[in-house]
Every structure is written in structure tokens, then in C-alpha cells.
mmJSON file of the N, C-alpha and C atoms, coordinates in Angstrom:
{"data_MODEL":{"atom_site":{
"group_PDB":["ATOM","ATOM","ATOM","ATOM","ATOM","ATOM","ATOM","ATOM","ATOM","ATOM","ATOM","ATOM","ATOM","ATOM","ATOM","ATOM","ATOM","ATOM","ATOM","ATOM","ATOM","ATOM","ATOM","ATOM","ATOM","ATOM","ATOM","ATOM","ATOM","ATOM","ATOM","ATOM","ATOM","ATOM","ATOM","ATOM","ATOM","ATOM","ATOM","ATOM","ATOM","ATOM","ATOM","ATOM","ATOM","ATOM","ATOM","ATOM","ATOM","ATOM","ATOM","ATOM","ATOM","ATOM","ATOM","ATOM","ATOM","ATOM","ATOM","ATOM","ATOM","ATOM","ATOM","ATOM","ATOM","ATOM","ATOM","ATOM","ATOM","ATOM","ATOM","ATOM","ATOM","ATOM","ATOM","ATOM","ATOM","ATOM","ATOM","ATOM","ATOM","ATOM","ATOM","ATOM","ATOM","ATOM","ATOM","ATOM","ATOM","ATOM","ATOM","ATOM","ATOM","ATOM","ATOM","ATOM","ATOM","ATOM","ATOM","ATOM","ATOM","ATOM","ATOM","ATOM","ATOM","ATOM","ATOM","ATOM","ATOM","ATOM","ATOM","ATOM","ATOM","ATOM","ATOM","ATOM","ATOM","ATOM","ATOM","ATOM","ATOM","ATOM","ATOM","ATOM","ATOM","ATOM","ATOM","ATOM","ATOM","ATOM","ATOM","ATOM","ATOM","ATOM","ATOM","ATOM","ATOM","ATOM","ATOM","ATOM","ATOM","ATOM","ATOM","ATOM","ATOM","ATOM","ATOM","ATOM","ATOM","ATOM","ATOM","ATOM","ATOM","ATOM","ATOM","ATOM","ATOM","ATOM","ATOM","ATOM","ATOM","ATOM","ATOM","ATOM","ATOM","ATOM","ATOM","ATOM","ATOM","ATOM","ATOM","ATOM","ATOM","ATOM","ATOM","ATOM","ATOM","ATOM","ATOM","ATOM","ATOM","ATOM","ATOM","ATOM","ATOM","ATOM","ATOM","ATOM","ATOM","ATOM","ATOM","ATOM","ATOM","ATOM","ATOM","ATOM","ATOM","ATOM","ATOM","ATOM","ATOM","ATOM","ATOM","ATOM","ATOM","ATOM","ATOM","ATOM","ATOM","ATOM","ATOM","ATOM","ATOM","ATOM","ATOM","ATOM","ATOM","ATOM","ATOM","ATOM","ATOM","ATOM","ATOM","ATOM","ATOM"],
"id":[1,2,3,4,5,6,7,8,9,10,11,12,13,14,15,16,17,18,19,20,21,22,23,24,25,26,27,28,29,30,31,32,33,34,35,36,37,38,39,40,41,42,43,44,45,46,47,48,49,50,51,52,53,54,55,56,57,58,59,60,61,62,63,64,65,66,67,68,69,70,71,72,73,74,75,76,77,78,79,80,81,82,83,84,85,86,87,88,89,90,91,92,93,94,95,96,97,98,99,100,101,102,103,104,105,106,107,108,109,110,111,112,113,114,115,116,117,118,119,120,121,122,123,124,125,126,127,128,129,130,131,132,133,134,135,136,137,138,139,140,141,142,143,144,145,146,147,148,149,150,151,152,153,154,155,156,157,158,159,160,161,162,163,164,165,166,167,168,169,170,171,172,173,174,175,176,177,178,179,180,181,182,183,184,185,186,187,188,189,190,191,192,193,194,195,196,197,198,199,200,201,202,203,204,205,206,207,208,209,210,211,212,213,214,215,216,217,218,219,220,221,222,223,224,225],
"type_symbol":["N","C","C","N","C","C","N","C","C","N","C","C","N","C","C","N","C","C","N","C","C","N","C","C","N","C","C","N","C","C","N","C","C","N","C","C","N","C","C","N","C","C","N","C","C","N","C","C","N","C","C","N","C","C","N","C","C","N","C","C","N","C","C","N","C","C","N","C","C","N","C","C","N","C","C","N","C","C","N","C","C","N","C","C","N","C","C","N","C","C","N","C","C","N","C","C","N","C","C","N","C","C","N","C","C","N","C","C","N","C","C","N","C","C","N","C","C","N","C","C","N","C","C","N","C","C","N","C","C","N","C","C","N","C","C","N","C","C","N","C","C","N","C","C","N","C","C","N","C","C","N","C","C","N","C","C","N","C","C","N","C","C","N","C","C","N","C","C","N","C","C","N","C","C","N","C","C","N","C","C","N","C","C","N","C","C","N","C","C","N","C","C","N","C","C","N","C","C","N","C","C","N","C","C","N","C","C","N","C","C","N","C","C","N","C","C","N","C","C","N","C","C","N","C","C"],
"label_atom_id":["N","CA","C","N","CA","C","N","CA","C","N","CA","C","N","CA","C","N","CA","C","N","CA","C","N","CA","C","N","CA","C","N","CA","C","N","CA","C","N","CA","C","N","CA","C","N","CA","C","N","CA","C","N","CA","C","N","CA","C","N","CA","C","N","CA","C","N","CA","C","N","CA","C","N","CA","C","N","CA","C","N","CA","C","N","CA","C","N","CA","C","N","CA","C","N","CA","C","N","CA","C","N","CA","C","N","CA","C","N","CA","C","N","CA","C","N","CA","C","N","CA","C","N","CA","C","N","CA","C","N","CA","C","N","CA","C","N","CA","C","N","CA","C","N","CA","C","N","CA","C","N","CA","C","N","CA","C","N","CA","C","N","CA","C","N","CA","C","N","CA","C","N","CA","C","N","CA","C","N","CA","C","N","CA","C","N","CA","C","N","CA","C","N","CA","C","N","CA","C","N","CA","C","N","CA","C","N","CA","C","N","CA","C","N","CA","C","N","CA","C","N","CA","C","N","CA","C","N","CA","C","N","CA","C","N","CA","C","N","CA","C","N","CA","C","N","CA","C","N","CA","C","N","CA","C","N","CA","C","N","CA","C"],
"label_alt_id":[null,null,null,null,null,null,null,null,null,null,null,null,null,null,null,null,null,null,null,null,null,null,null,null,null,null,null,null,null,null,null,null,null,null,null,null,null,null,null,null,null,null,null,null,null,null,null,null,null,null,null,null,null,null,null,null,null,null,null,null,null,null,null,null,null,null,null,null,null,null,null,null,null,null,null,null,null,null,null,null,null,null,null,null,null,null,null,null,null,null,null,null,null,null,null,null,null,null,null,null,null,null,null,null,null,null,null,null,null,null,null,null,null,null,null,null,null,null,null,null,null,null,null,null,null,null,null,null,null,null,null,null,null,null,null,null,null,null,null,null,null,null,null,null,null,null,null,null,null,null,null,null,null,null,null,null,null,null,null,null,null,null,null,null,null,null,null,null,null,null,null,null,null,null,null,null,null,null,null,null,null,null,null,null,null,null,null,null,null,null,null,null,null,null,null,null,null,null,null,null,null,null,null,null,null,null,null,null,null,null,null,null,null,null,null,null,null,null,null,null,null,null,null,null,null],
"label_comp_id":["MET","MET","MET","THR","THR","THR","ARG","ARG","ARG","ALA","ALA","ALA","GLY","GLY","GLY","GLN","GLN","GLN","ARG","ARG","ARG","VAL","VAL","VAL","THR","THR","THR","CYS","CYS","CYS","PHE","PHE","PHE","VAL","VAL","VAL","ALA","ALA","ALA","SER","SER","SER","ASP","ASP","ASP","HIS","HIS","HIS","GLU","GLU","GLU","SER","SER","SER","ALA","ALA","ALA","ALA","ALA","ALA","ASP","ASP","ASP","ALA","ALA","ALA","VAL","VAL","VAL","ALA","ALA","ALA","ALA","ALA","ALA","ILE","ILE","ILE","ALA","ALA","ALA","GLN","GLN","GLN","GLY","GLY","GLY","ALA","ALA","ALA","GLY","GLY","GLY","PHE","PHE","PHE","ALA","ALA","ALA","PRO","PRO","PRO","HIS","HIS","HIS","LYS","LYS","LYS","VAL","VAL","VAL","GLY","GLY","GLY","PRO","PRO","PRO","LEU","LEU","LEU","LYS","LYS","LYS","VAL","VAL","VAL","ALA","ALA","ALA","ARG","ARG","ARG","HIS","HIS","HIS","LEU","LEU","LEU","GLU","GLU","GLU","ALA","ALA","ALA","MET","MET","MET","ALA","ALA","ALA","HIS","HIS","HIS","LEU","LEU","LEU","ASN","ASN","ASN","ILE","ILE","ILE","GLN","GLN","GLN","LEU","LEU","LEU","ALA","ALA","ALA","VAL","VAL","VAL","GLY","GLY","GLY","MET","MET","MET","LYS","LYS","LYS","GLY","GLY","GLY","GLY","GLY","GLY","THR","THR","THR","ASN","ASN","ASN","ALA","ALA","ALA","ALA","ALA","ALA","LEU","LEU","LEU","VAL","VAL","VAL","TYR","TYR","TYR","HIS","HIS","HIS","GLN","GLN","GLN","ALA","ALA","ALA","THR","THR","THR","GLY","GLY","GLY"],
"label_asym_id":["A","A","A","A","A","A","A","A","A","A","A","A","A","A","A","A","A","A","A","A","A","A","A","A","A","A","A","A","A","A","A","A","A","A","A","A","A","A","A","A","A","A","A","A","A","A","A","A","A","A","A","A","A","A","A","A","A","A","A","A","A","A","A","A","A","A","A","A","A","A","A","A","A","A","A","A","A","A","A","A","A","A","A","A","A","A","A","A","A","A","A","A","A","A","A","A","A","A","A","A","A","A","A","A","A","A","A","A","A","A","A","A","A","A","A","A","A","A","A","A","A","A","A","A","A","A","A","A","A","A","A","A","A","A","A","A","A","A","A","A","A","A","A","A","A","A","A","A","A","A","A","A","A","A","A","A","A","A","A","A","A","A","A","A","A","A","A","A","A","A","A","A","A","A","A","A","A","A","A","A","A","A","A","A","A","A","A","A","A","A","A","A","A","A","A","A","A","A","A","A","A","A","A","A","A","A","A","A","A","A","A","A","A","A","A","A","A","A","A","A","A","A","A","A","A"],
"label_entity_id":["1","1","1","1","1","1","1","1","1","1","1","1","1","1","1","1","1","1","1","1","1","1","1","1","1","1","1","1","1","1","1","1","1","1","1","1","1","1","1","1","1","1","1","1","1","1","1","1","1","1","1","1","1","1","1","1","1","1","1","1","1","1","1","1","1","1","1","1","1","1","1","1","1","1","1","1","1","1","1","1","1","1","1","1","1","1","1","1","1","1","1","1","1","1","1","1","1","1","1","1","1","1","1","1","1","1","1","1","1","1","1","1","1","1","1","1","1","1","1","1","1","1","1","1","1","1","1","1","1","1","1","1","1","1","1","1","1","1","1","1","1","1","1","1","1","1","1","1","1","1","1","1","1","1","1","1","1","1","1","1","1","1","1","1","1","1","1","1","1","1","1","1","1","1","1","1","1","1","1","1","1","1","1","1","1","1","1","1","1","1","1","1","1","1","1","1","1","1","1","1","1","1","1","1","1","1","1","1","1","1","1","1","1","1","1","1","1","1","1","1","1","1","1","1","1"],
"label_seq_id":[1,1,1,2,2,2,3,3,3,4,4,4,5,5,5,6,6,6,7,7,7,8,8,8,9,9,9,10,10,10,11,11,11,12,12,12,13,13,13,14,14,14,15,15,15,16,16,16,17,17,17,18,18,18,19,19,19,20,20,20,21,21,21,22,22,22,23,23,23,24,24,24,25,25,25,26,26,26,27,27,27,28,28,28,29,29,29,30,30,30,31,31,31,32,32,32,33,33,33,34,34,34,35,35,35,36,36,36,37,37,37,38,38,38,39,39,39,40,40,40,41,41,41,42,42,42,43,43,43,44,44,44,45,45,45,46,46,46,47,47,47,48,48,48,49,49,49,50,50,50,51,51,51,52,52,52,53,53,53,54,54,54,55,55,55,56,56,56,57,57,57,58,58,58,59,59,59,60,60,60,61,61,61,62,62,62,63,63,63,64,64,64,65,65,65,66,66,66,67,67,67,68,68,68,69,69,69,70,70,70,71,71,71,72,72,72,73,73,73,74,74,74,75,75,75],
"pdbx_PDB_ins_code":[null,null,null,null,null,null,null,null,null,null,null,null,null,null,null,null,null,null,null,null,null,null,null,null,null,null,null,null,null,null,null,null,null,null,null,null,null,null,null,null,null,null,null,null,null,null,null,null,null,null,null,null,null,null,null,null,null,null,null,null,null,null,null,null,null,null,null,null,null,null,null,null,null,null,null,null,null,null,null,null,null,null,null,null,null,null,null,null,null,null,null,null,null,null,null,null,null,null,null,null,null,null,null,null,null,null,null,null,null,null,null,null,null,null,null,null,null,null,null,null,null,null,null,null,null,null,null,null,null,null,null,null,null,null,null,null,null,null,null,null,null,null,null,null,null,null,null,null,null,null,null,null,null,null,null,null,null,null,null,null,null,null,null,null,null,null,null,null,null,null,null,null,null,null,null,null,null,null,null,null,null,null,null,null,null,null,null,null,null,null,null,null,null,null,null,null,null,null,null,null,null,null,null,null,null,null,null,null,null,null,null,null,null,null,null,null,null,null,null,null,null,null,null,null,null],
"Cartn_x":[27.742,27.266,27.218,27.871,27.919,27.544,27.111,26.845,27.442,28.317,28.953,29.555,30.161,30.808,29.879,28.594,27.604,27.078,26.894,26.307,24.832,24.373,22.976,22.125,20.989,20.099,19.251,19.124,18.203,17.204,15.974,14.952,14.386,14.18,13.692,12.452,11.332,10.088,9.703,9.362,9.007,8.239,7.352,6.634,7.418,8.529,9.332,10.745,11.127,12.424,13.582,13.477,14.575,14.696,13.576,13.612,14.216,13.818,14.369,15.873,16.305,17.74,18.486,17.884,18.523,18.645,17.588,17.619,18.615,18.622,19.568,21.008,21.268,22.619,23.03,22.093,22.384,22.669,21.844,22.036,23.389,23.719,25.004,26.16,26.052,27.094,27.244,26.161,26.195,26.645,26.949,27.462,26.446,25.216,24.183,24.18,23.46,23.246,21.809,21.608,20.241,19.644,18.356,17.636,16.278,16.099,14.826,13.801,12.647,11.644,10.376,10.328,9.164,8.404,7.107,6.308,6.064,5.632,5.41,4.413,3.478,2.492,3.152,4.389,5.131,5.598,5.596,6.074,5.294,4.045,3.271,3.917,4.575,5.272,6.56,7.202,8.404,8.058,6.886,6.451,6.251,5.704,5.525,6.88,7.857,9.208,9.788,9.512,9.992,9.355,8.065,7.389,7.994,8.328,8.983,10.341,11.092,12.406,12.277,11.273,11.04,10.665,9.825,9.435,10.647,11.503,12.698,13.642,13.827,14.797,14.31,13.075,12.569,11.658,10.667,9.692,10.304,11.289,11.92,13.312,13.609,14.864,16.103,16.011,17.147,18.181,17.813,18.722,18.534,18.908,18.703,19.901,20.942,22.098,21.91,20.877,20.533,20.141,20.205,19.844,19.468,18.712,18.334,19.37,19.757,20.655,19.955,19.593,18.933,20.003,19.967,20.94,20.181,20.385,19.721,20.684,20.33,21.177,21.142,22.256,22.325,22.674,22.35,22.73,21.674],
"Cartn_y":[10.116,11.071,12.437,13.407,14.734,15.815,16.924,18.145,19.28,20.044,21.199,20.794,19.604,19.136,18.55,18.489,17.928,16.609,15.64,14.377,14.586,13.957,14.031,13.318,13.92,13.393,12.245,11.208,10.104,10.086,10.519,10.532,9.126,8.719,7.377,7.497,6.952,6.917,5.456,5.103,3.716,3.622,2.643,2.364,1.396,0.907,-0.068,0.475,0.719,1.316,0.481,-0.834,-1.679,-1.608,-1.513,-1.376,-0.03,1.035,2.37,2.37,1.717,1.631,0.883,-0.201,-0.991,-0.174,0.526,1.347,2.492,3.114,4.205,3.71,2.509,1.942,1.685,1.187,0.958,2.29,3.29,4.616,5.201,5.067,5.565,4.875,3.572,2.805,3.177,3.655,4.06,5.51,6.178,7.547,8.647,8.287,9.279,9.693,10.759,11.2,10.837,9.704,9.304,10.208,10.456,11.274,10.626,10.016,9.372,10.457,10.393,11.455,11.036,9.811,9.388,8.257,8.137,7.005,7.043,5.905,5.747,6.764,7.238,8.204,9.508,9.753,10.945,10.819,9.603,9.375,10.204,10.542,11.354,12.724,13.238,14.518,14.347,13.202,12.93,12.809,12.241,12.148,13.537,14.467,15.84,16.488,16.2,16.73,16.163,14.902,14.286,14.958,15.271,15.96,17.345,18.041,19.347,19.197,18.201,17.959,17.676,16.894,16.595,17.87,18.699,19.955,20.851,20.957,21.78,21.221,19.916,19.279,19.203,18.78,18.522,19.651,19.993,21.001,22.37,22.725,24.038,23.935,22.742,22.473,22.787,22.467,22.664,21.56,20.48,19.358,18.314,17.114,15.998,15.727,16.507,16.345,17.232,16.928,17.713,16.768,17.268,16.441,17.334,16.766,17.499,17.265,18.339,18.276,18.977,18.217,18.792,19.221,20.48,21.018,21.663,21.173,21.724,22.684,23.944,24.956,24.788,25.065,25.002,26.378,26.542,27.791,28.728],
"Cartn_z":[-29.249,-30.219,-29.545,-30.128,-29.518,-30.513,-29.974,-30.726,-29.919,-30.523,-29.863,-28.515,-28.48,-27.265,-26.21,-26.497,-25.568,-26.139,-25.263,-25.723,-26.062,-27.147,-27.559,-26.516,-26.202,-25.17,-25.7,-24.893,-25.15,-23.996,-24.27,-23.235,-23.056,-21.811,-21.494,-20.616,-21.111,-20.341,-20.131,-18.888,-18.602,-17.295,-17.235,-15.996,-15.111,-15.607,-14.874,-14.697,-13.467,-13.163,-13.708,-13.583,-14.065,-15.587,-16.289,-17.742,-18.132,-17.428,-17.699,-17.466,-16.406,-16.116,-17.218,-17.723,-18.778,-20.066,-20.443,-21.657,-21.49,-20.321,-20.06,-20.158,-19.677,-19.746,-21.195,-22.005,-23.422,-24.12,-23.831,-24.43,-24.025,-22.751,-22.241,-22.967,-23.118,-23.794,-25.266,-25.871,-27.275,-27.452,-26.328,-26.412,-26.213,-25.881,-25.63,-24.157,-23.857,-22.478,-22.101,-21.435,-21.1,-20.026,-20.16,-19.179,-18.952,-17.784,-17.47,-17.149,-17.825,-17.718,-16.989,-16.493,-15.724,-16.389,-16.059,-16.529,-18.034,-18.556,-19.982,-20.531,-19.718,-20.212,-20.668,-20.243,-20.654,-22.109,-22.635,-24.002,-25.02,-24.734,-25.679,-25.874,-24.846,-24.971,-25.786,-25.632,-26.416,-27.899,-28.194,-29.585,-30.175,-29.396,-29.878,-30.158,-29.315,-29.546,-30.841,-31.116,-32.351,-33.562,-33.474,-34.575,-34.798,-33.725,-33.842,-34.52,-34.125,-34.722,-36.222,-36.6,-38.015,-38.77,-38.181,-38.813,-39.041,-38.034,-38.169,-39.227,-39.211,-40.099,-41.541,-41.721,-43.066,-43.55,-42.751,-43.15,-43.366,-42.542,-42.659,-43.294,-43.819,-44.522,-43.674,-42.397,-41.503,-41.62,-42.284,-42.457,-41.373,-41.704,-40.78,-39.882,-39.991,-39.123,-37.88,-37.121,-35.939,-34.813,-33.597,-32.452,-31.278,-30.35,-29.149,-28.052,-27.402,-26.254,-25.11,-24.083,-22.912,-21.936,-21.56,-20.613,-19.471,-18.279,-17.107,-16.406,-16.405,-15.776,-14.262,-13.633,-12.181,-11.634,-10.375,-9.719,-9.59],
"occupancy":[1.0,1.0,1.0,1.0,1.0,1.0,1.0,1.0,1.0,1.0,1.0,1.0,1.0,1.0,1.0,1.0,1.0,1.0,1.0,1.0,1.0,1.0,1.0,1.0,1.0,1.0,1.0,1.0,1.0,1.0,1.0,1.0,1.0,1.0,1.0,1.0,1.0,1.0,1.0,1.0,1.0,1.0,1.0,1.0,1.0,1.0,1.0,1.0,1.0,1.0,1.0,1.0,1.0,1.0,1.0,1.0,1.0,1.0,1.0,1.0,1.0,1.0,1.0,1.0,1.0,1.0,1.0,1.0,1.0,1.0,1.0,1.0,1.0,1.0,1.0,1.0,1.0,1.0,1.0,1.0,1.0,1.0,1.0,1.0,1.0,1.0,1.0,1.0,1.0,1.0,1.0,1.0,1.0,1.0,1.0,1.0,1.0,1.0,1.0,1.0,1.0,1.0,1.0,1.0,1.0,1.0,1.0,1.0,1.0,1.0,1.0,1.0,1.0,1.0,1.0,1.0,1.0,1.0,1.0,1.0,1.0,1.0,1.0,1.0,1.0,1.0,1.0,1.0,1.0,1.0,1.0,1.0,1.0,1.0,1.0,1.0,1.0,1.0,1.0,1.0,1.0,1.0,1.0,1.0,1.0,1.0,1.0,1.0,1.0,1.0,1.0,1.0,1.0,1.0,1.0,1.0,1.0,1.0,1.0,1.0,1.0,1.0,1.0,1.0,1.0,1.0,1.0,1.0,1.0,1.0,1.0,1.0,1.0,1.0,1.0,1.0,1.0,1.0,1.0,1.0,1.0,1.0,1.0,1.0,1.0,1.0,1.0,1.0,1.0,1.0,1.0,1.0,1.0,1.0,1.0,1.0,1.0,1.0,1.0,1.0,1.0,1.0,1.0,1.0,1.0,1.0,1.0,1.0,1.0,1.0,1.0,1.0,1.0,1.0,1.0,1.0,1.0,1.0,1.0,1.0,1.0,1.0,1.0,1.0,1.0],
"B_iso_or_equiv":[0.0,0.0,0.0,0.0,0.0,0.0,0.0,0.0,0.0,0.0,0.0,0.0,0.0,0.0,0.0,0.0,0.0,0.0,0.0,0.0,0.0,0.0,0.0,0.0,0.0,0.0,0.0,0.0,0.0,0.0,0.0,0.0,0.0,0.0,0.0,0.0,0.0,0.0,0.0,0.0,0.0,0.0,0.0,0.0,0.0,0.0,0.0,0.0,0.0,0.0,0.0,0.0,0.0,0.0,0.0,0.0,0.0,0.0,0.0,0.0,0.0,0.0,0.0,0.0,0.0,0.0,0.0,0.0,0.0,0.0,0.0,0.0,0.0,0.0,0.0,0.0,0.0,0.0,0.0,0.0,0.0,0.0,0.0,0.0,0.0,0.0,0.0,0.0,0.0,0.0,0.0,0.0,0.0,0.0,0.0,0.0,0.0,0.0,0.0,0.0,0.0,0.0,0.0,0.0,0.0,0.0,0.0,0.0,0.0,0.0,0.0,0.0,0.0,0.0,0.0,0.0,0.0,0.0,0.0,0.0,0.0,0.0,0.0,0.0,0.0,0.0,0.0,0.0,0.0,0.0,0.0,0.0,0.0,0.0,0.0,0.0,0.0,0.0,0.0,0.0,0.0,0.0,0.0,0.0,0.0,0.0,0.0,0.0,0.0,0.0,0.0,0.0,0.0,0.0,0.0,0.0,0.0,0.0,0.0,0.0,0.0,0.0,0.0,0.0,0.0,0.0,0.0,0.0,0.0,0.0,0.0,0.0,0.0,0.0,0.0,0.0,0.0,0.0,0.0,0.0,0.0,0.0,0.0,0.0,0.0,0.0,0.0,0.0,0.0,0.0,0.0,0.0,0.0,0.0,0.0,0.0,0.0,0.0,0.0,0.0,0.0,0.0,0.0,0.0,0.0,0.0,0.0,0.0,0.0,0.0,0.0,0.0,0.0,0.0,0.0,0.0,0.0,0.0,0.0,0.0,0.0,0.0,0.0,0.0,0.0],
"pdbx_formal_charge":[null,null,null,null,null,null,null,null,null,null,null,null,null,null,null,null,null,null,null,null,null,null,null,null,null,null,null,null,null,null,null,null,null,null,null,null,null,null,null,null,null,null,null,null,null,null,null,null,null,null,null,null,null,null,null,null,null,null,null,null,null,null,null,null,null,null,null,null,null,null,null,null,null,null,null,null,null,null,null,null,null,null,null,null,null,null,null,null,null,null,null,null,null,null,null,null,null,null,null,null,null,null,null,null,null,null,null,null,null,null,null,null,null,null,null,null,null,null,null,null,null,null,null,null,null,null,null,null,null,null,null,null,null,null,null,null,null,null,null,null,null,null,null,null,null,null,null,null,null,null,null,null,null,null,null,null,null,null,null,null,null,null,null,null,null,null,null,null,null,null,null,null,null,null,null,null,null,null,null,null,null,null,null,null,null,null,null,null,null,null,null,null,null,null,null,null,null,null,null,null,null,null,null,null,null,null,null,null,null,null,null,null,null,null,null,null,null,null,null,null,null,null,null,null,null],
"auth_seq_id":[1,1,1,2,2,2,3,3,3,4,4,4,5,5,5,6,6,6,7,7,7,8,8,8,9,9,9,10,10,10,11,11,11,12,12,12,13,13,13,14,14,14,15,15,15,16,16,16,17,17,17,18,18,18,19,19,19,20,20,20,21,21,21,22,22,22,23,23,23,24,24,24,25,25,25,26,26,26,27,27,27,28,28,28,29,29,29,30,30,30,31,31,31,32,32,32,33,33,33,34,34,34,35,35,35,36,36,36,37,37,37,38,38,38,39,39,39,40,40,40,41,41,41,42,42,42,43,43,43,44,44,44,45,45,45,46,46,46,47,47,47,48,48,48,49,49,49,50,50,50,51,51,51,52,52,52,53,53,53,54,54,54,55,55,55,56,56,56,57,57,57,58,58,58,59,59,59,60,60,60,61,61,61,62,62,62,63,63,63,64,64,64,65,65,65,66,66,66,67,67,67,68,68,68,69,69,69,70,70,70,71,71,71,72,72,72,73,73,73,74,74,74,75,75,75],
"auth_comp_id":["MET","MET","MET","THR","THR","THR","ARG","ARG","ARG","ALA","ALA","ALA","GLY","GLY","GLY","GLN","GLN","GLN","ARG","ARG","ARG","VAL","VAL","VAL","THR","THR","THR","CYS","CYS","CYS","PHE","PHE","PHE","VAL","VAL","VAL","ALA","ALA","ALA","SER","SER","SER","ASP","ASP","ASP","HIS","HIS","HIS","GLU","GLU","GLU","SER","SER","SER","ALA","ALA","ALA","ALA","ALA","ALA","ASP","ASP","ASP","ALA","ALA","ALA","VAL","VAL","VAL","ALA","ALA","ALA","ALA","ALA","ALA","ILE","ILE","ILE","ALA","ALA","ALA","GLN","GLN","GLN","GLY","GLY","GLY","ALA","ALA","ALA","GLY","GLY","GLY","PHE","PHE","PHE","ALA","ALA","ALA","PRO","PRO","PRO","HIS","HIS","HIS","LYS","LYS","LYS","VAL","VAL","VAL","GLY","GLY","GLY","PRO","PRO","PRO","LEU","LEU","LEU","LYS","LYS","LYS","VAL","VAL","VAL","ALA","ALA","ALA","ARG","ARG","ARG","HIS","HIS","HIS","LEU","LEU","LEU","GLU","GLU","GLU","ALA","ALA","ALA","MET","MET","MET","ALA","ALA","ALA","HIS","HIS","HIS","LEU","LEU","LEU","ASN","ASN","ASN","ILE","ILE","ILE","GLN","GLN","GLN","LEU","LEU","LEU","ALA","ALA","ALA","VAL","VAL","VAL","GLY","GLY","GLY","MET","MET","MET","LYS","LYS","LYS","GLY","GLY","GLY","GLY","GLY","GLY","THR","THR","THR","ASN","ASN","ASN","ALA","ALA","ALA","ALA","ALA","ALA","LEU","LEU","LEU","VAL","VAL","VAL","TYR","TYR","TYR","HIS","HIS","HIS","GLN","GLN","GLN","ALA","ALA","ALA","THR","THR","THR","GLY","GLY","GLY"],
"auth_asym_id":["A","A","A","A","A","A","A","A","A","A","A","A","A","A","A","A","A","A","A","A","A","A","A","A","A","A","A","A","A","A","A","A","A","A","A","A","A","A","A","A","A","A","A","A","A","A","A","A","A","A","A","A","A","A","A","A","A","A","A","A","A","A","A","A","A","A","A","A","A","A","A","A","A","A","A","A","A","A","A","A","A","A","A","A","A","A","A","A","A","A","A","A","A","A","A","A","A","A","A","A","A","A","A","A","A","A","A","A","A","A","A","A","A","A","A","A","A","A","A","A","A","A","A","A","A","A","A","A","A","A","A","A","A","A","A","A","A","A","A","A","A","A","A","A","A","A","A","A","A","A","A","A","A","A","A","A","A","A","A","A","A","A","A","A","A","A","A","A","A","A","A","A","A","A","A","A","A","A","A","A","A","A","A","A","A","A","A","A","A","A","A","A","A","A","A","A","A","A","A","A","A","A","A","A","A","A","A","A","A","A","A","A","A","A","A","A","A","A","A","A","A","A","A","A","A"],
"auth_atom_id":["N","CA","C","N","CA","C","N","CA","C","N","CA","C","N","CA","C","N","CA","C","N","CA","C","N","CA","C","N","CA","C","N","CA","C","N","CA","C","N","CA","C","N","CA","C","N","CA","C","N","CA","C","N","CA","C","N","CA","C","N","CA","C","N","CA","C","N","CA","C","N","CA","C","N","CA","C","N","CA","C","N","CA","C","N","CA","C","N","CA","C","N","CA","C","N","CA","C","N","CA","C","N","CA","C","N","CA","C","N","CA","C","N","CA","C","N","CA","C","N","CA","C","N","CA","C","N","CA","C","N","CA","C","N","CA","C","N","CA","C","N","CA","C","N","CA","C","N","CA","C","N","CA","C","N","CA","C","N","CA","C","N","CA","C","N","CA","C","N","CA","C","N","CA","C","N","CA","C","N","CA","C","N","CA","C","N","CA","C","N","CA","C","N","CA","C","N","CA","C","N","CA","C","N","CA","C","N","CA","C","N","CA","C","N","CA","C","N","CA","C","N","CA","C","N","CA","C","N","CA","C","N","CA","C","N","CA","C","N","CA","C","N","CA","C","N","CA","C","N","CA","C","N","CA","C","N","CA","C","N","CA","C"],
"pdbx_PDB_model_num":[1,1,1,1,1,1,1,1,1,1,1,1,1,1,1,1,1,1,1,1,1,1,1,1,1,1,1,1,1,1,1,1,1,1,1,1,1,1,1,1,1,1,1,1,1,1,1,1,1,1,1,1,1,1,1,1,1,1,1,1,1,1,1,1,1,1,1,1,1,1,1,1,1,1,1,1,1,1,1,1,1,1,1,1,1,1,1,1,1,1,1,1,1,1,1,1,1,1,1,1,1,1,1,1,1,1,1,1,1,1,1,1,1,1,1,1,1,1,1,1,1,1,1,1,1,1,1,1,1,1,1,1,1,1,1,1,1,1,1,1,1,1,1,1,1,1,1,1,1,1,1,1,1,1,1,1,1,1,1,1,1,1,1,1,1,1,1,1,1,1,1,1,1,1,1,1,1,1,1,1,1,1,1,1,1,1,1,1,1,1,1,1,1,1,1,1,1,1,1,1,1,1,1,1,1,1,1,1,1,1,1,1,1,1,1,1,1,1,1,1,1,1,1,1,1]
}}}
């Protein structure tokens, strides 16, 4: 799944490294760009991002054909 030539980000939070690796592999296989973000307690921040996405898509009528792409600049 891509947007503007970039794969859509799938954030993965887990207290178990092997579980995070398994989910990241599934996401990668489905065409997403997995990004492990740390322990499960970080998931509360991901939920806030989901609420923002819903507000943009539905509340502000931006449409539901949208996705988050995390890009880390280098240099």
C-alpha cells in the first residue's frame, strides 16, 4: 500500500520482541512499511494518532482515502 510513492506506515508496539518482529513481518508482506515504536505502553500514543486521522478524514471531511507515512529525514 503506497501513498505518493511511499509505503504506508504500520506502527508496531509490543513488550515482546519476537511478537513485534512477527507483526512487522506480516505488515511488510502486506505492503506496509513497519516501524517498531517500543513497548506496548506506547500504544496509547498510537491511539491518539488514530483519533487525529479520524478527525481529519471524517470530522473535517478530508475523506477516508488517507494514510500516515512516517518519513525520518537523514543528514
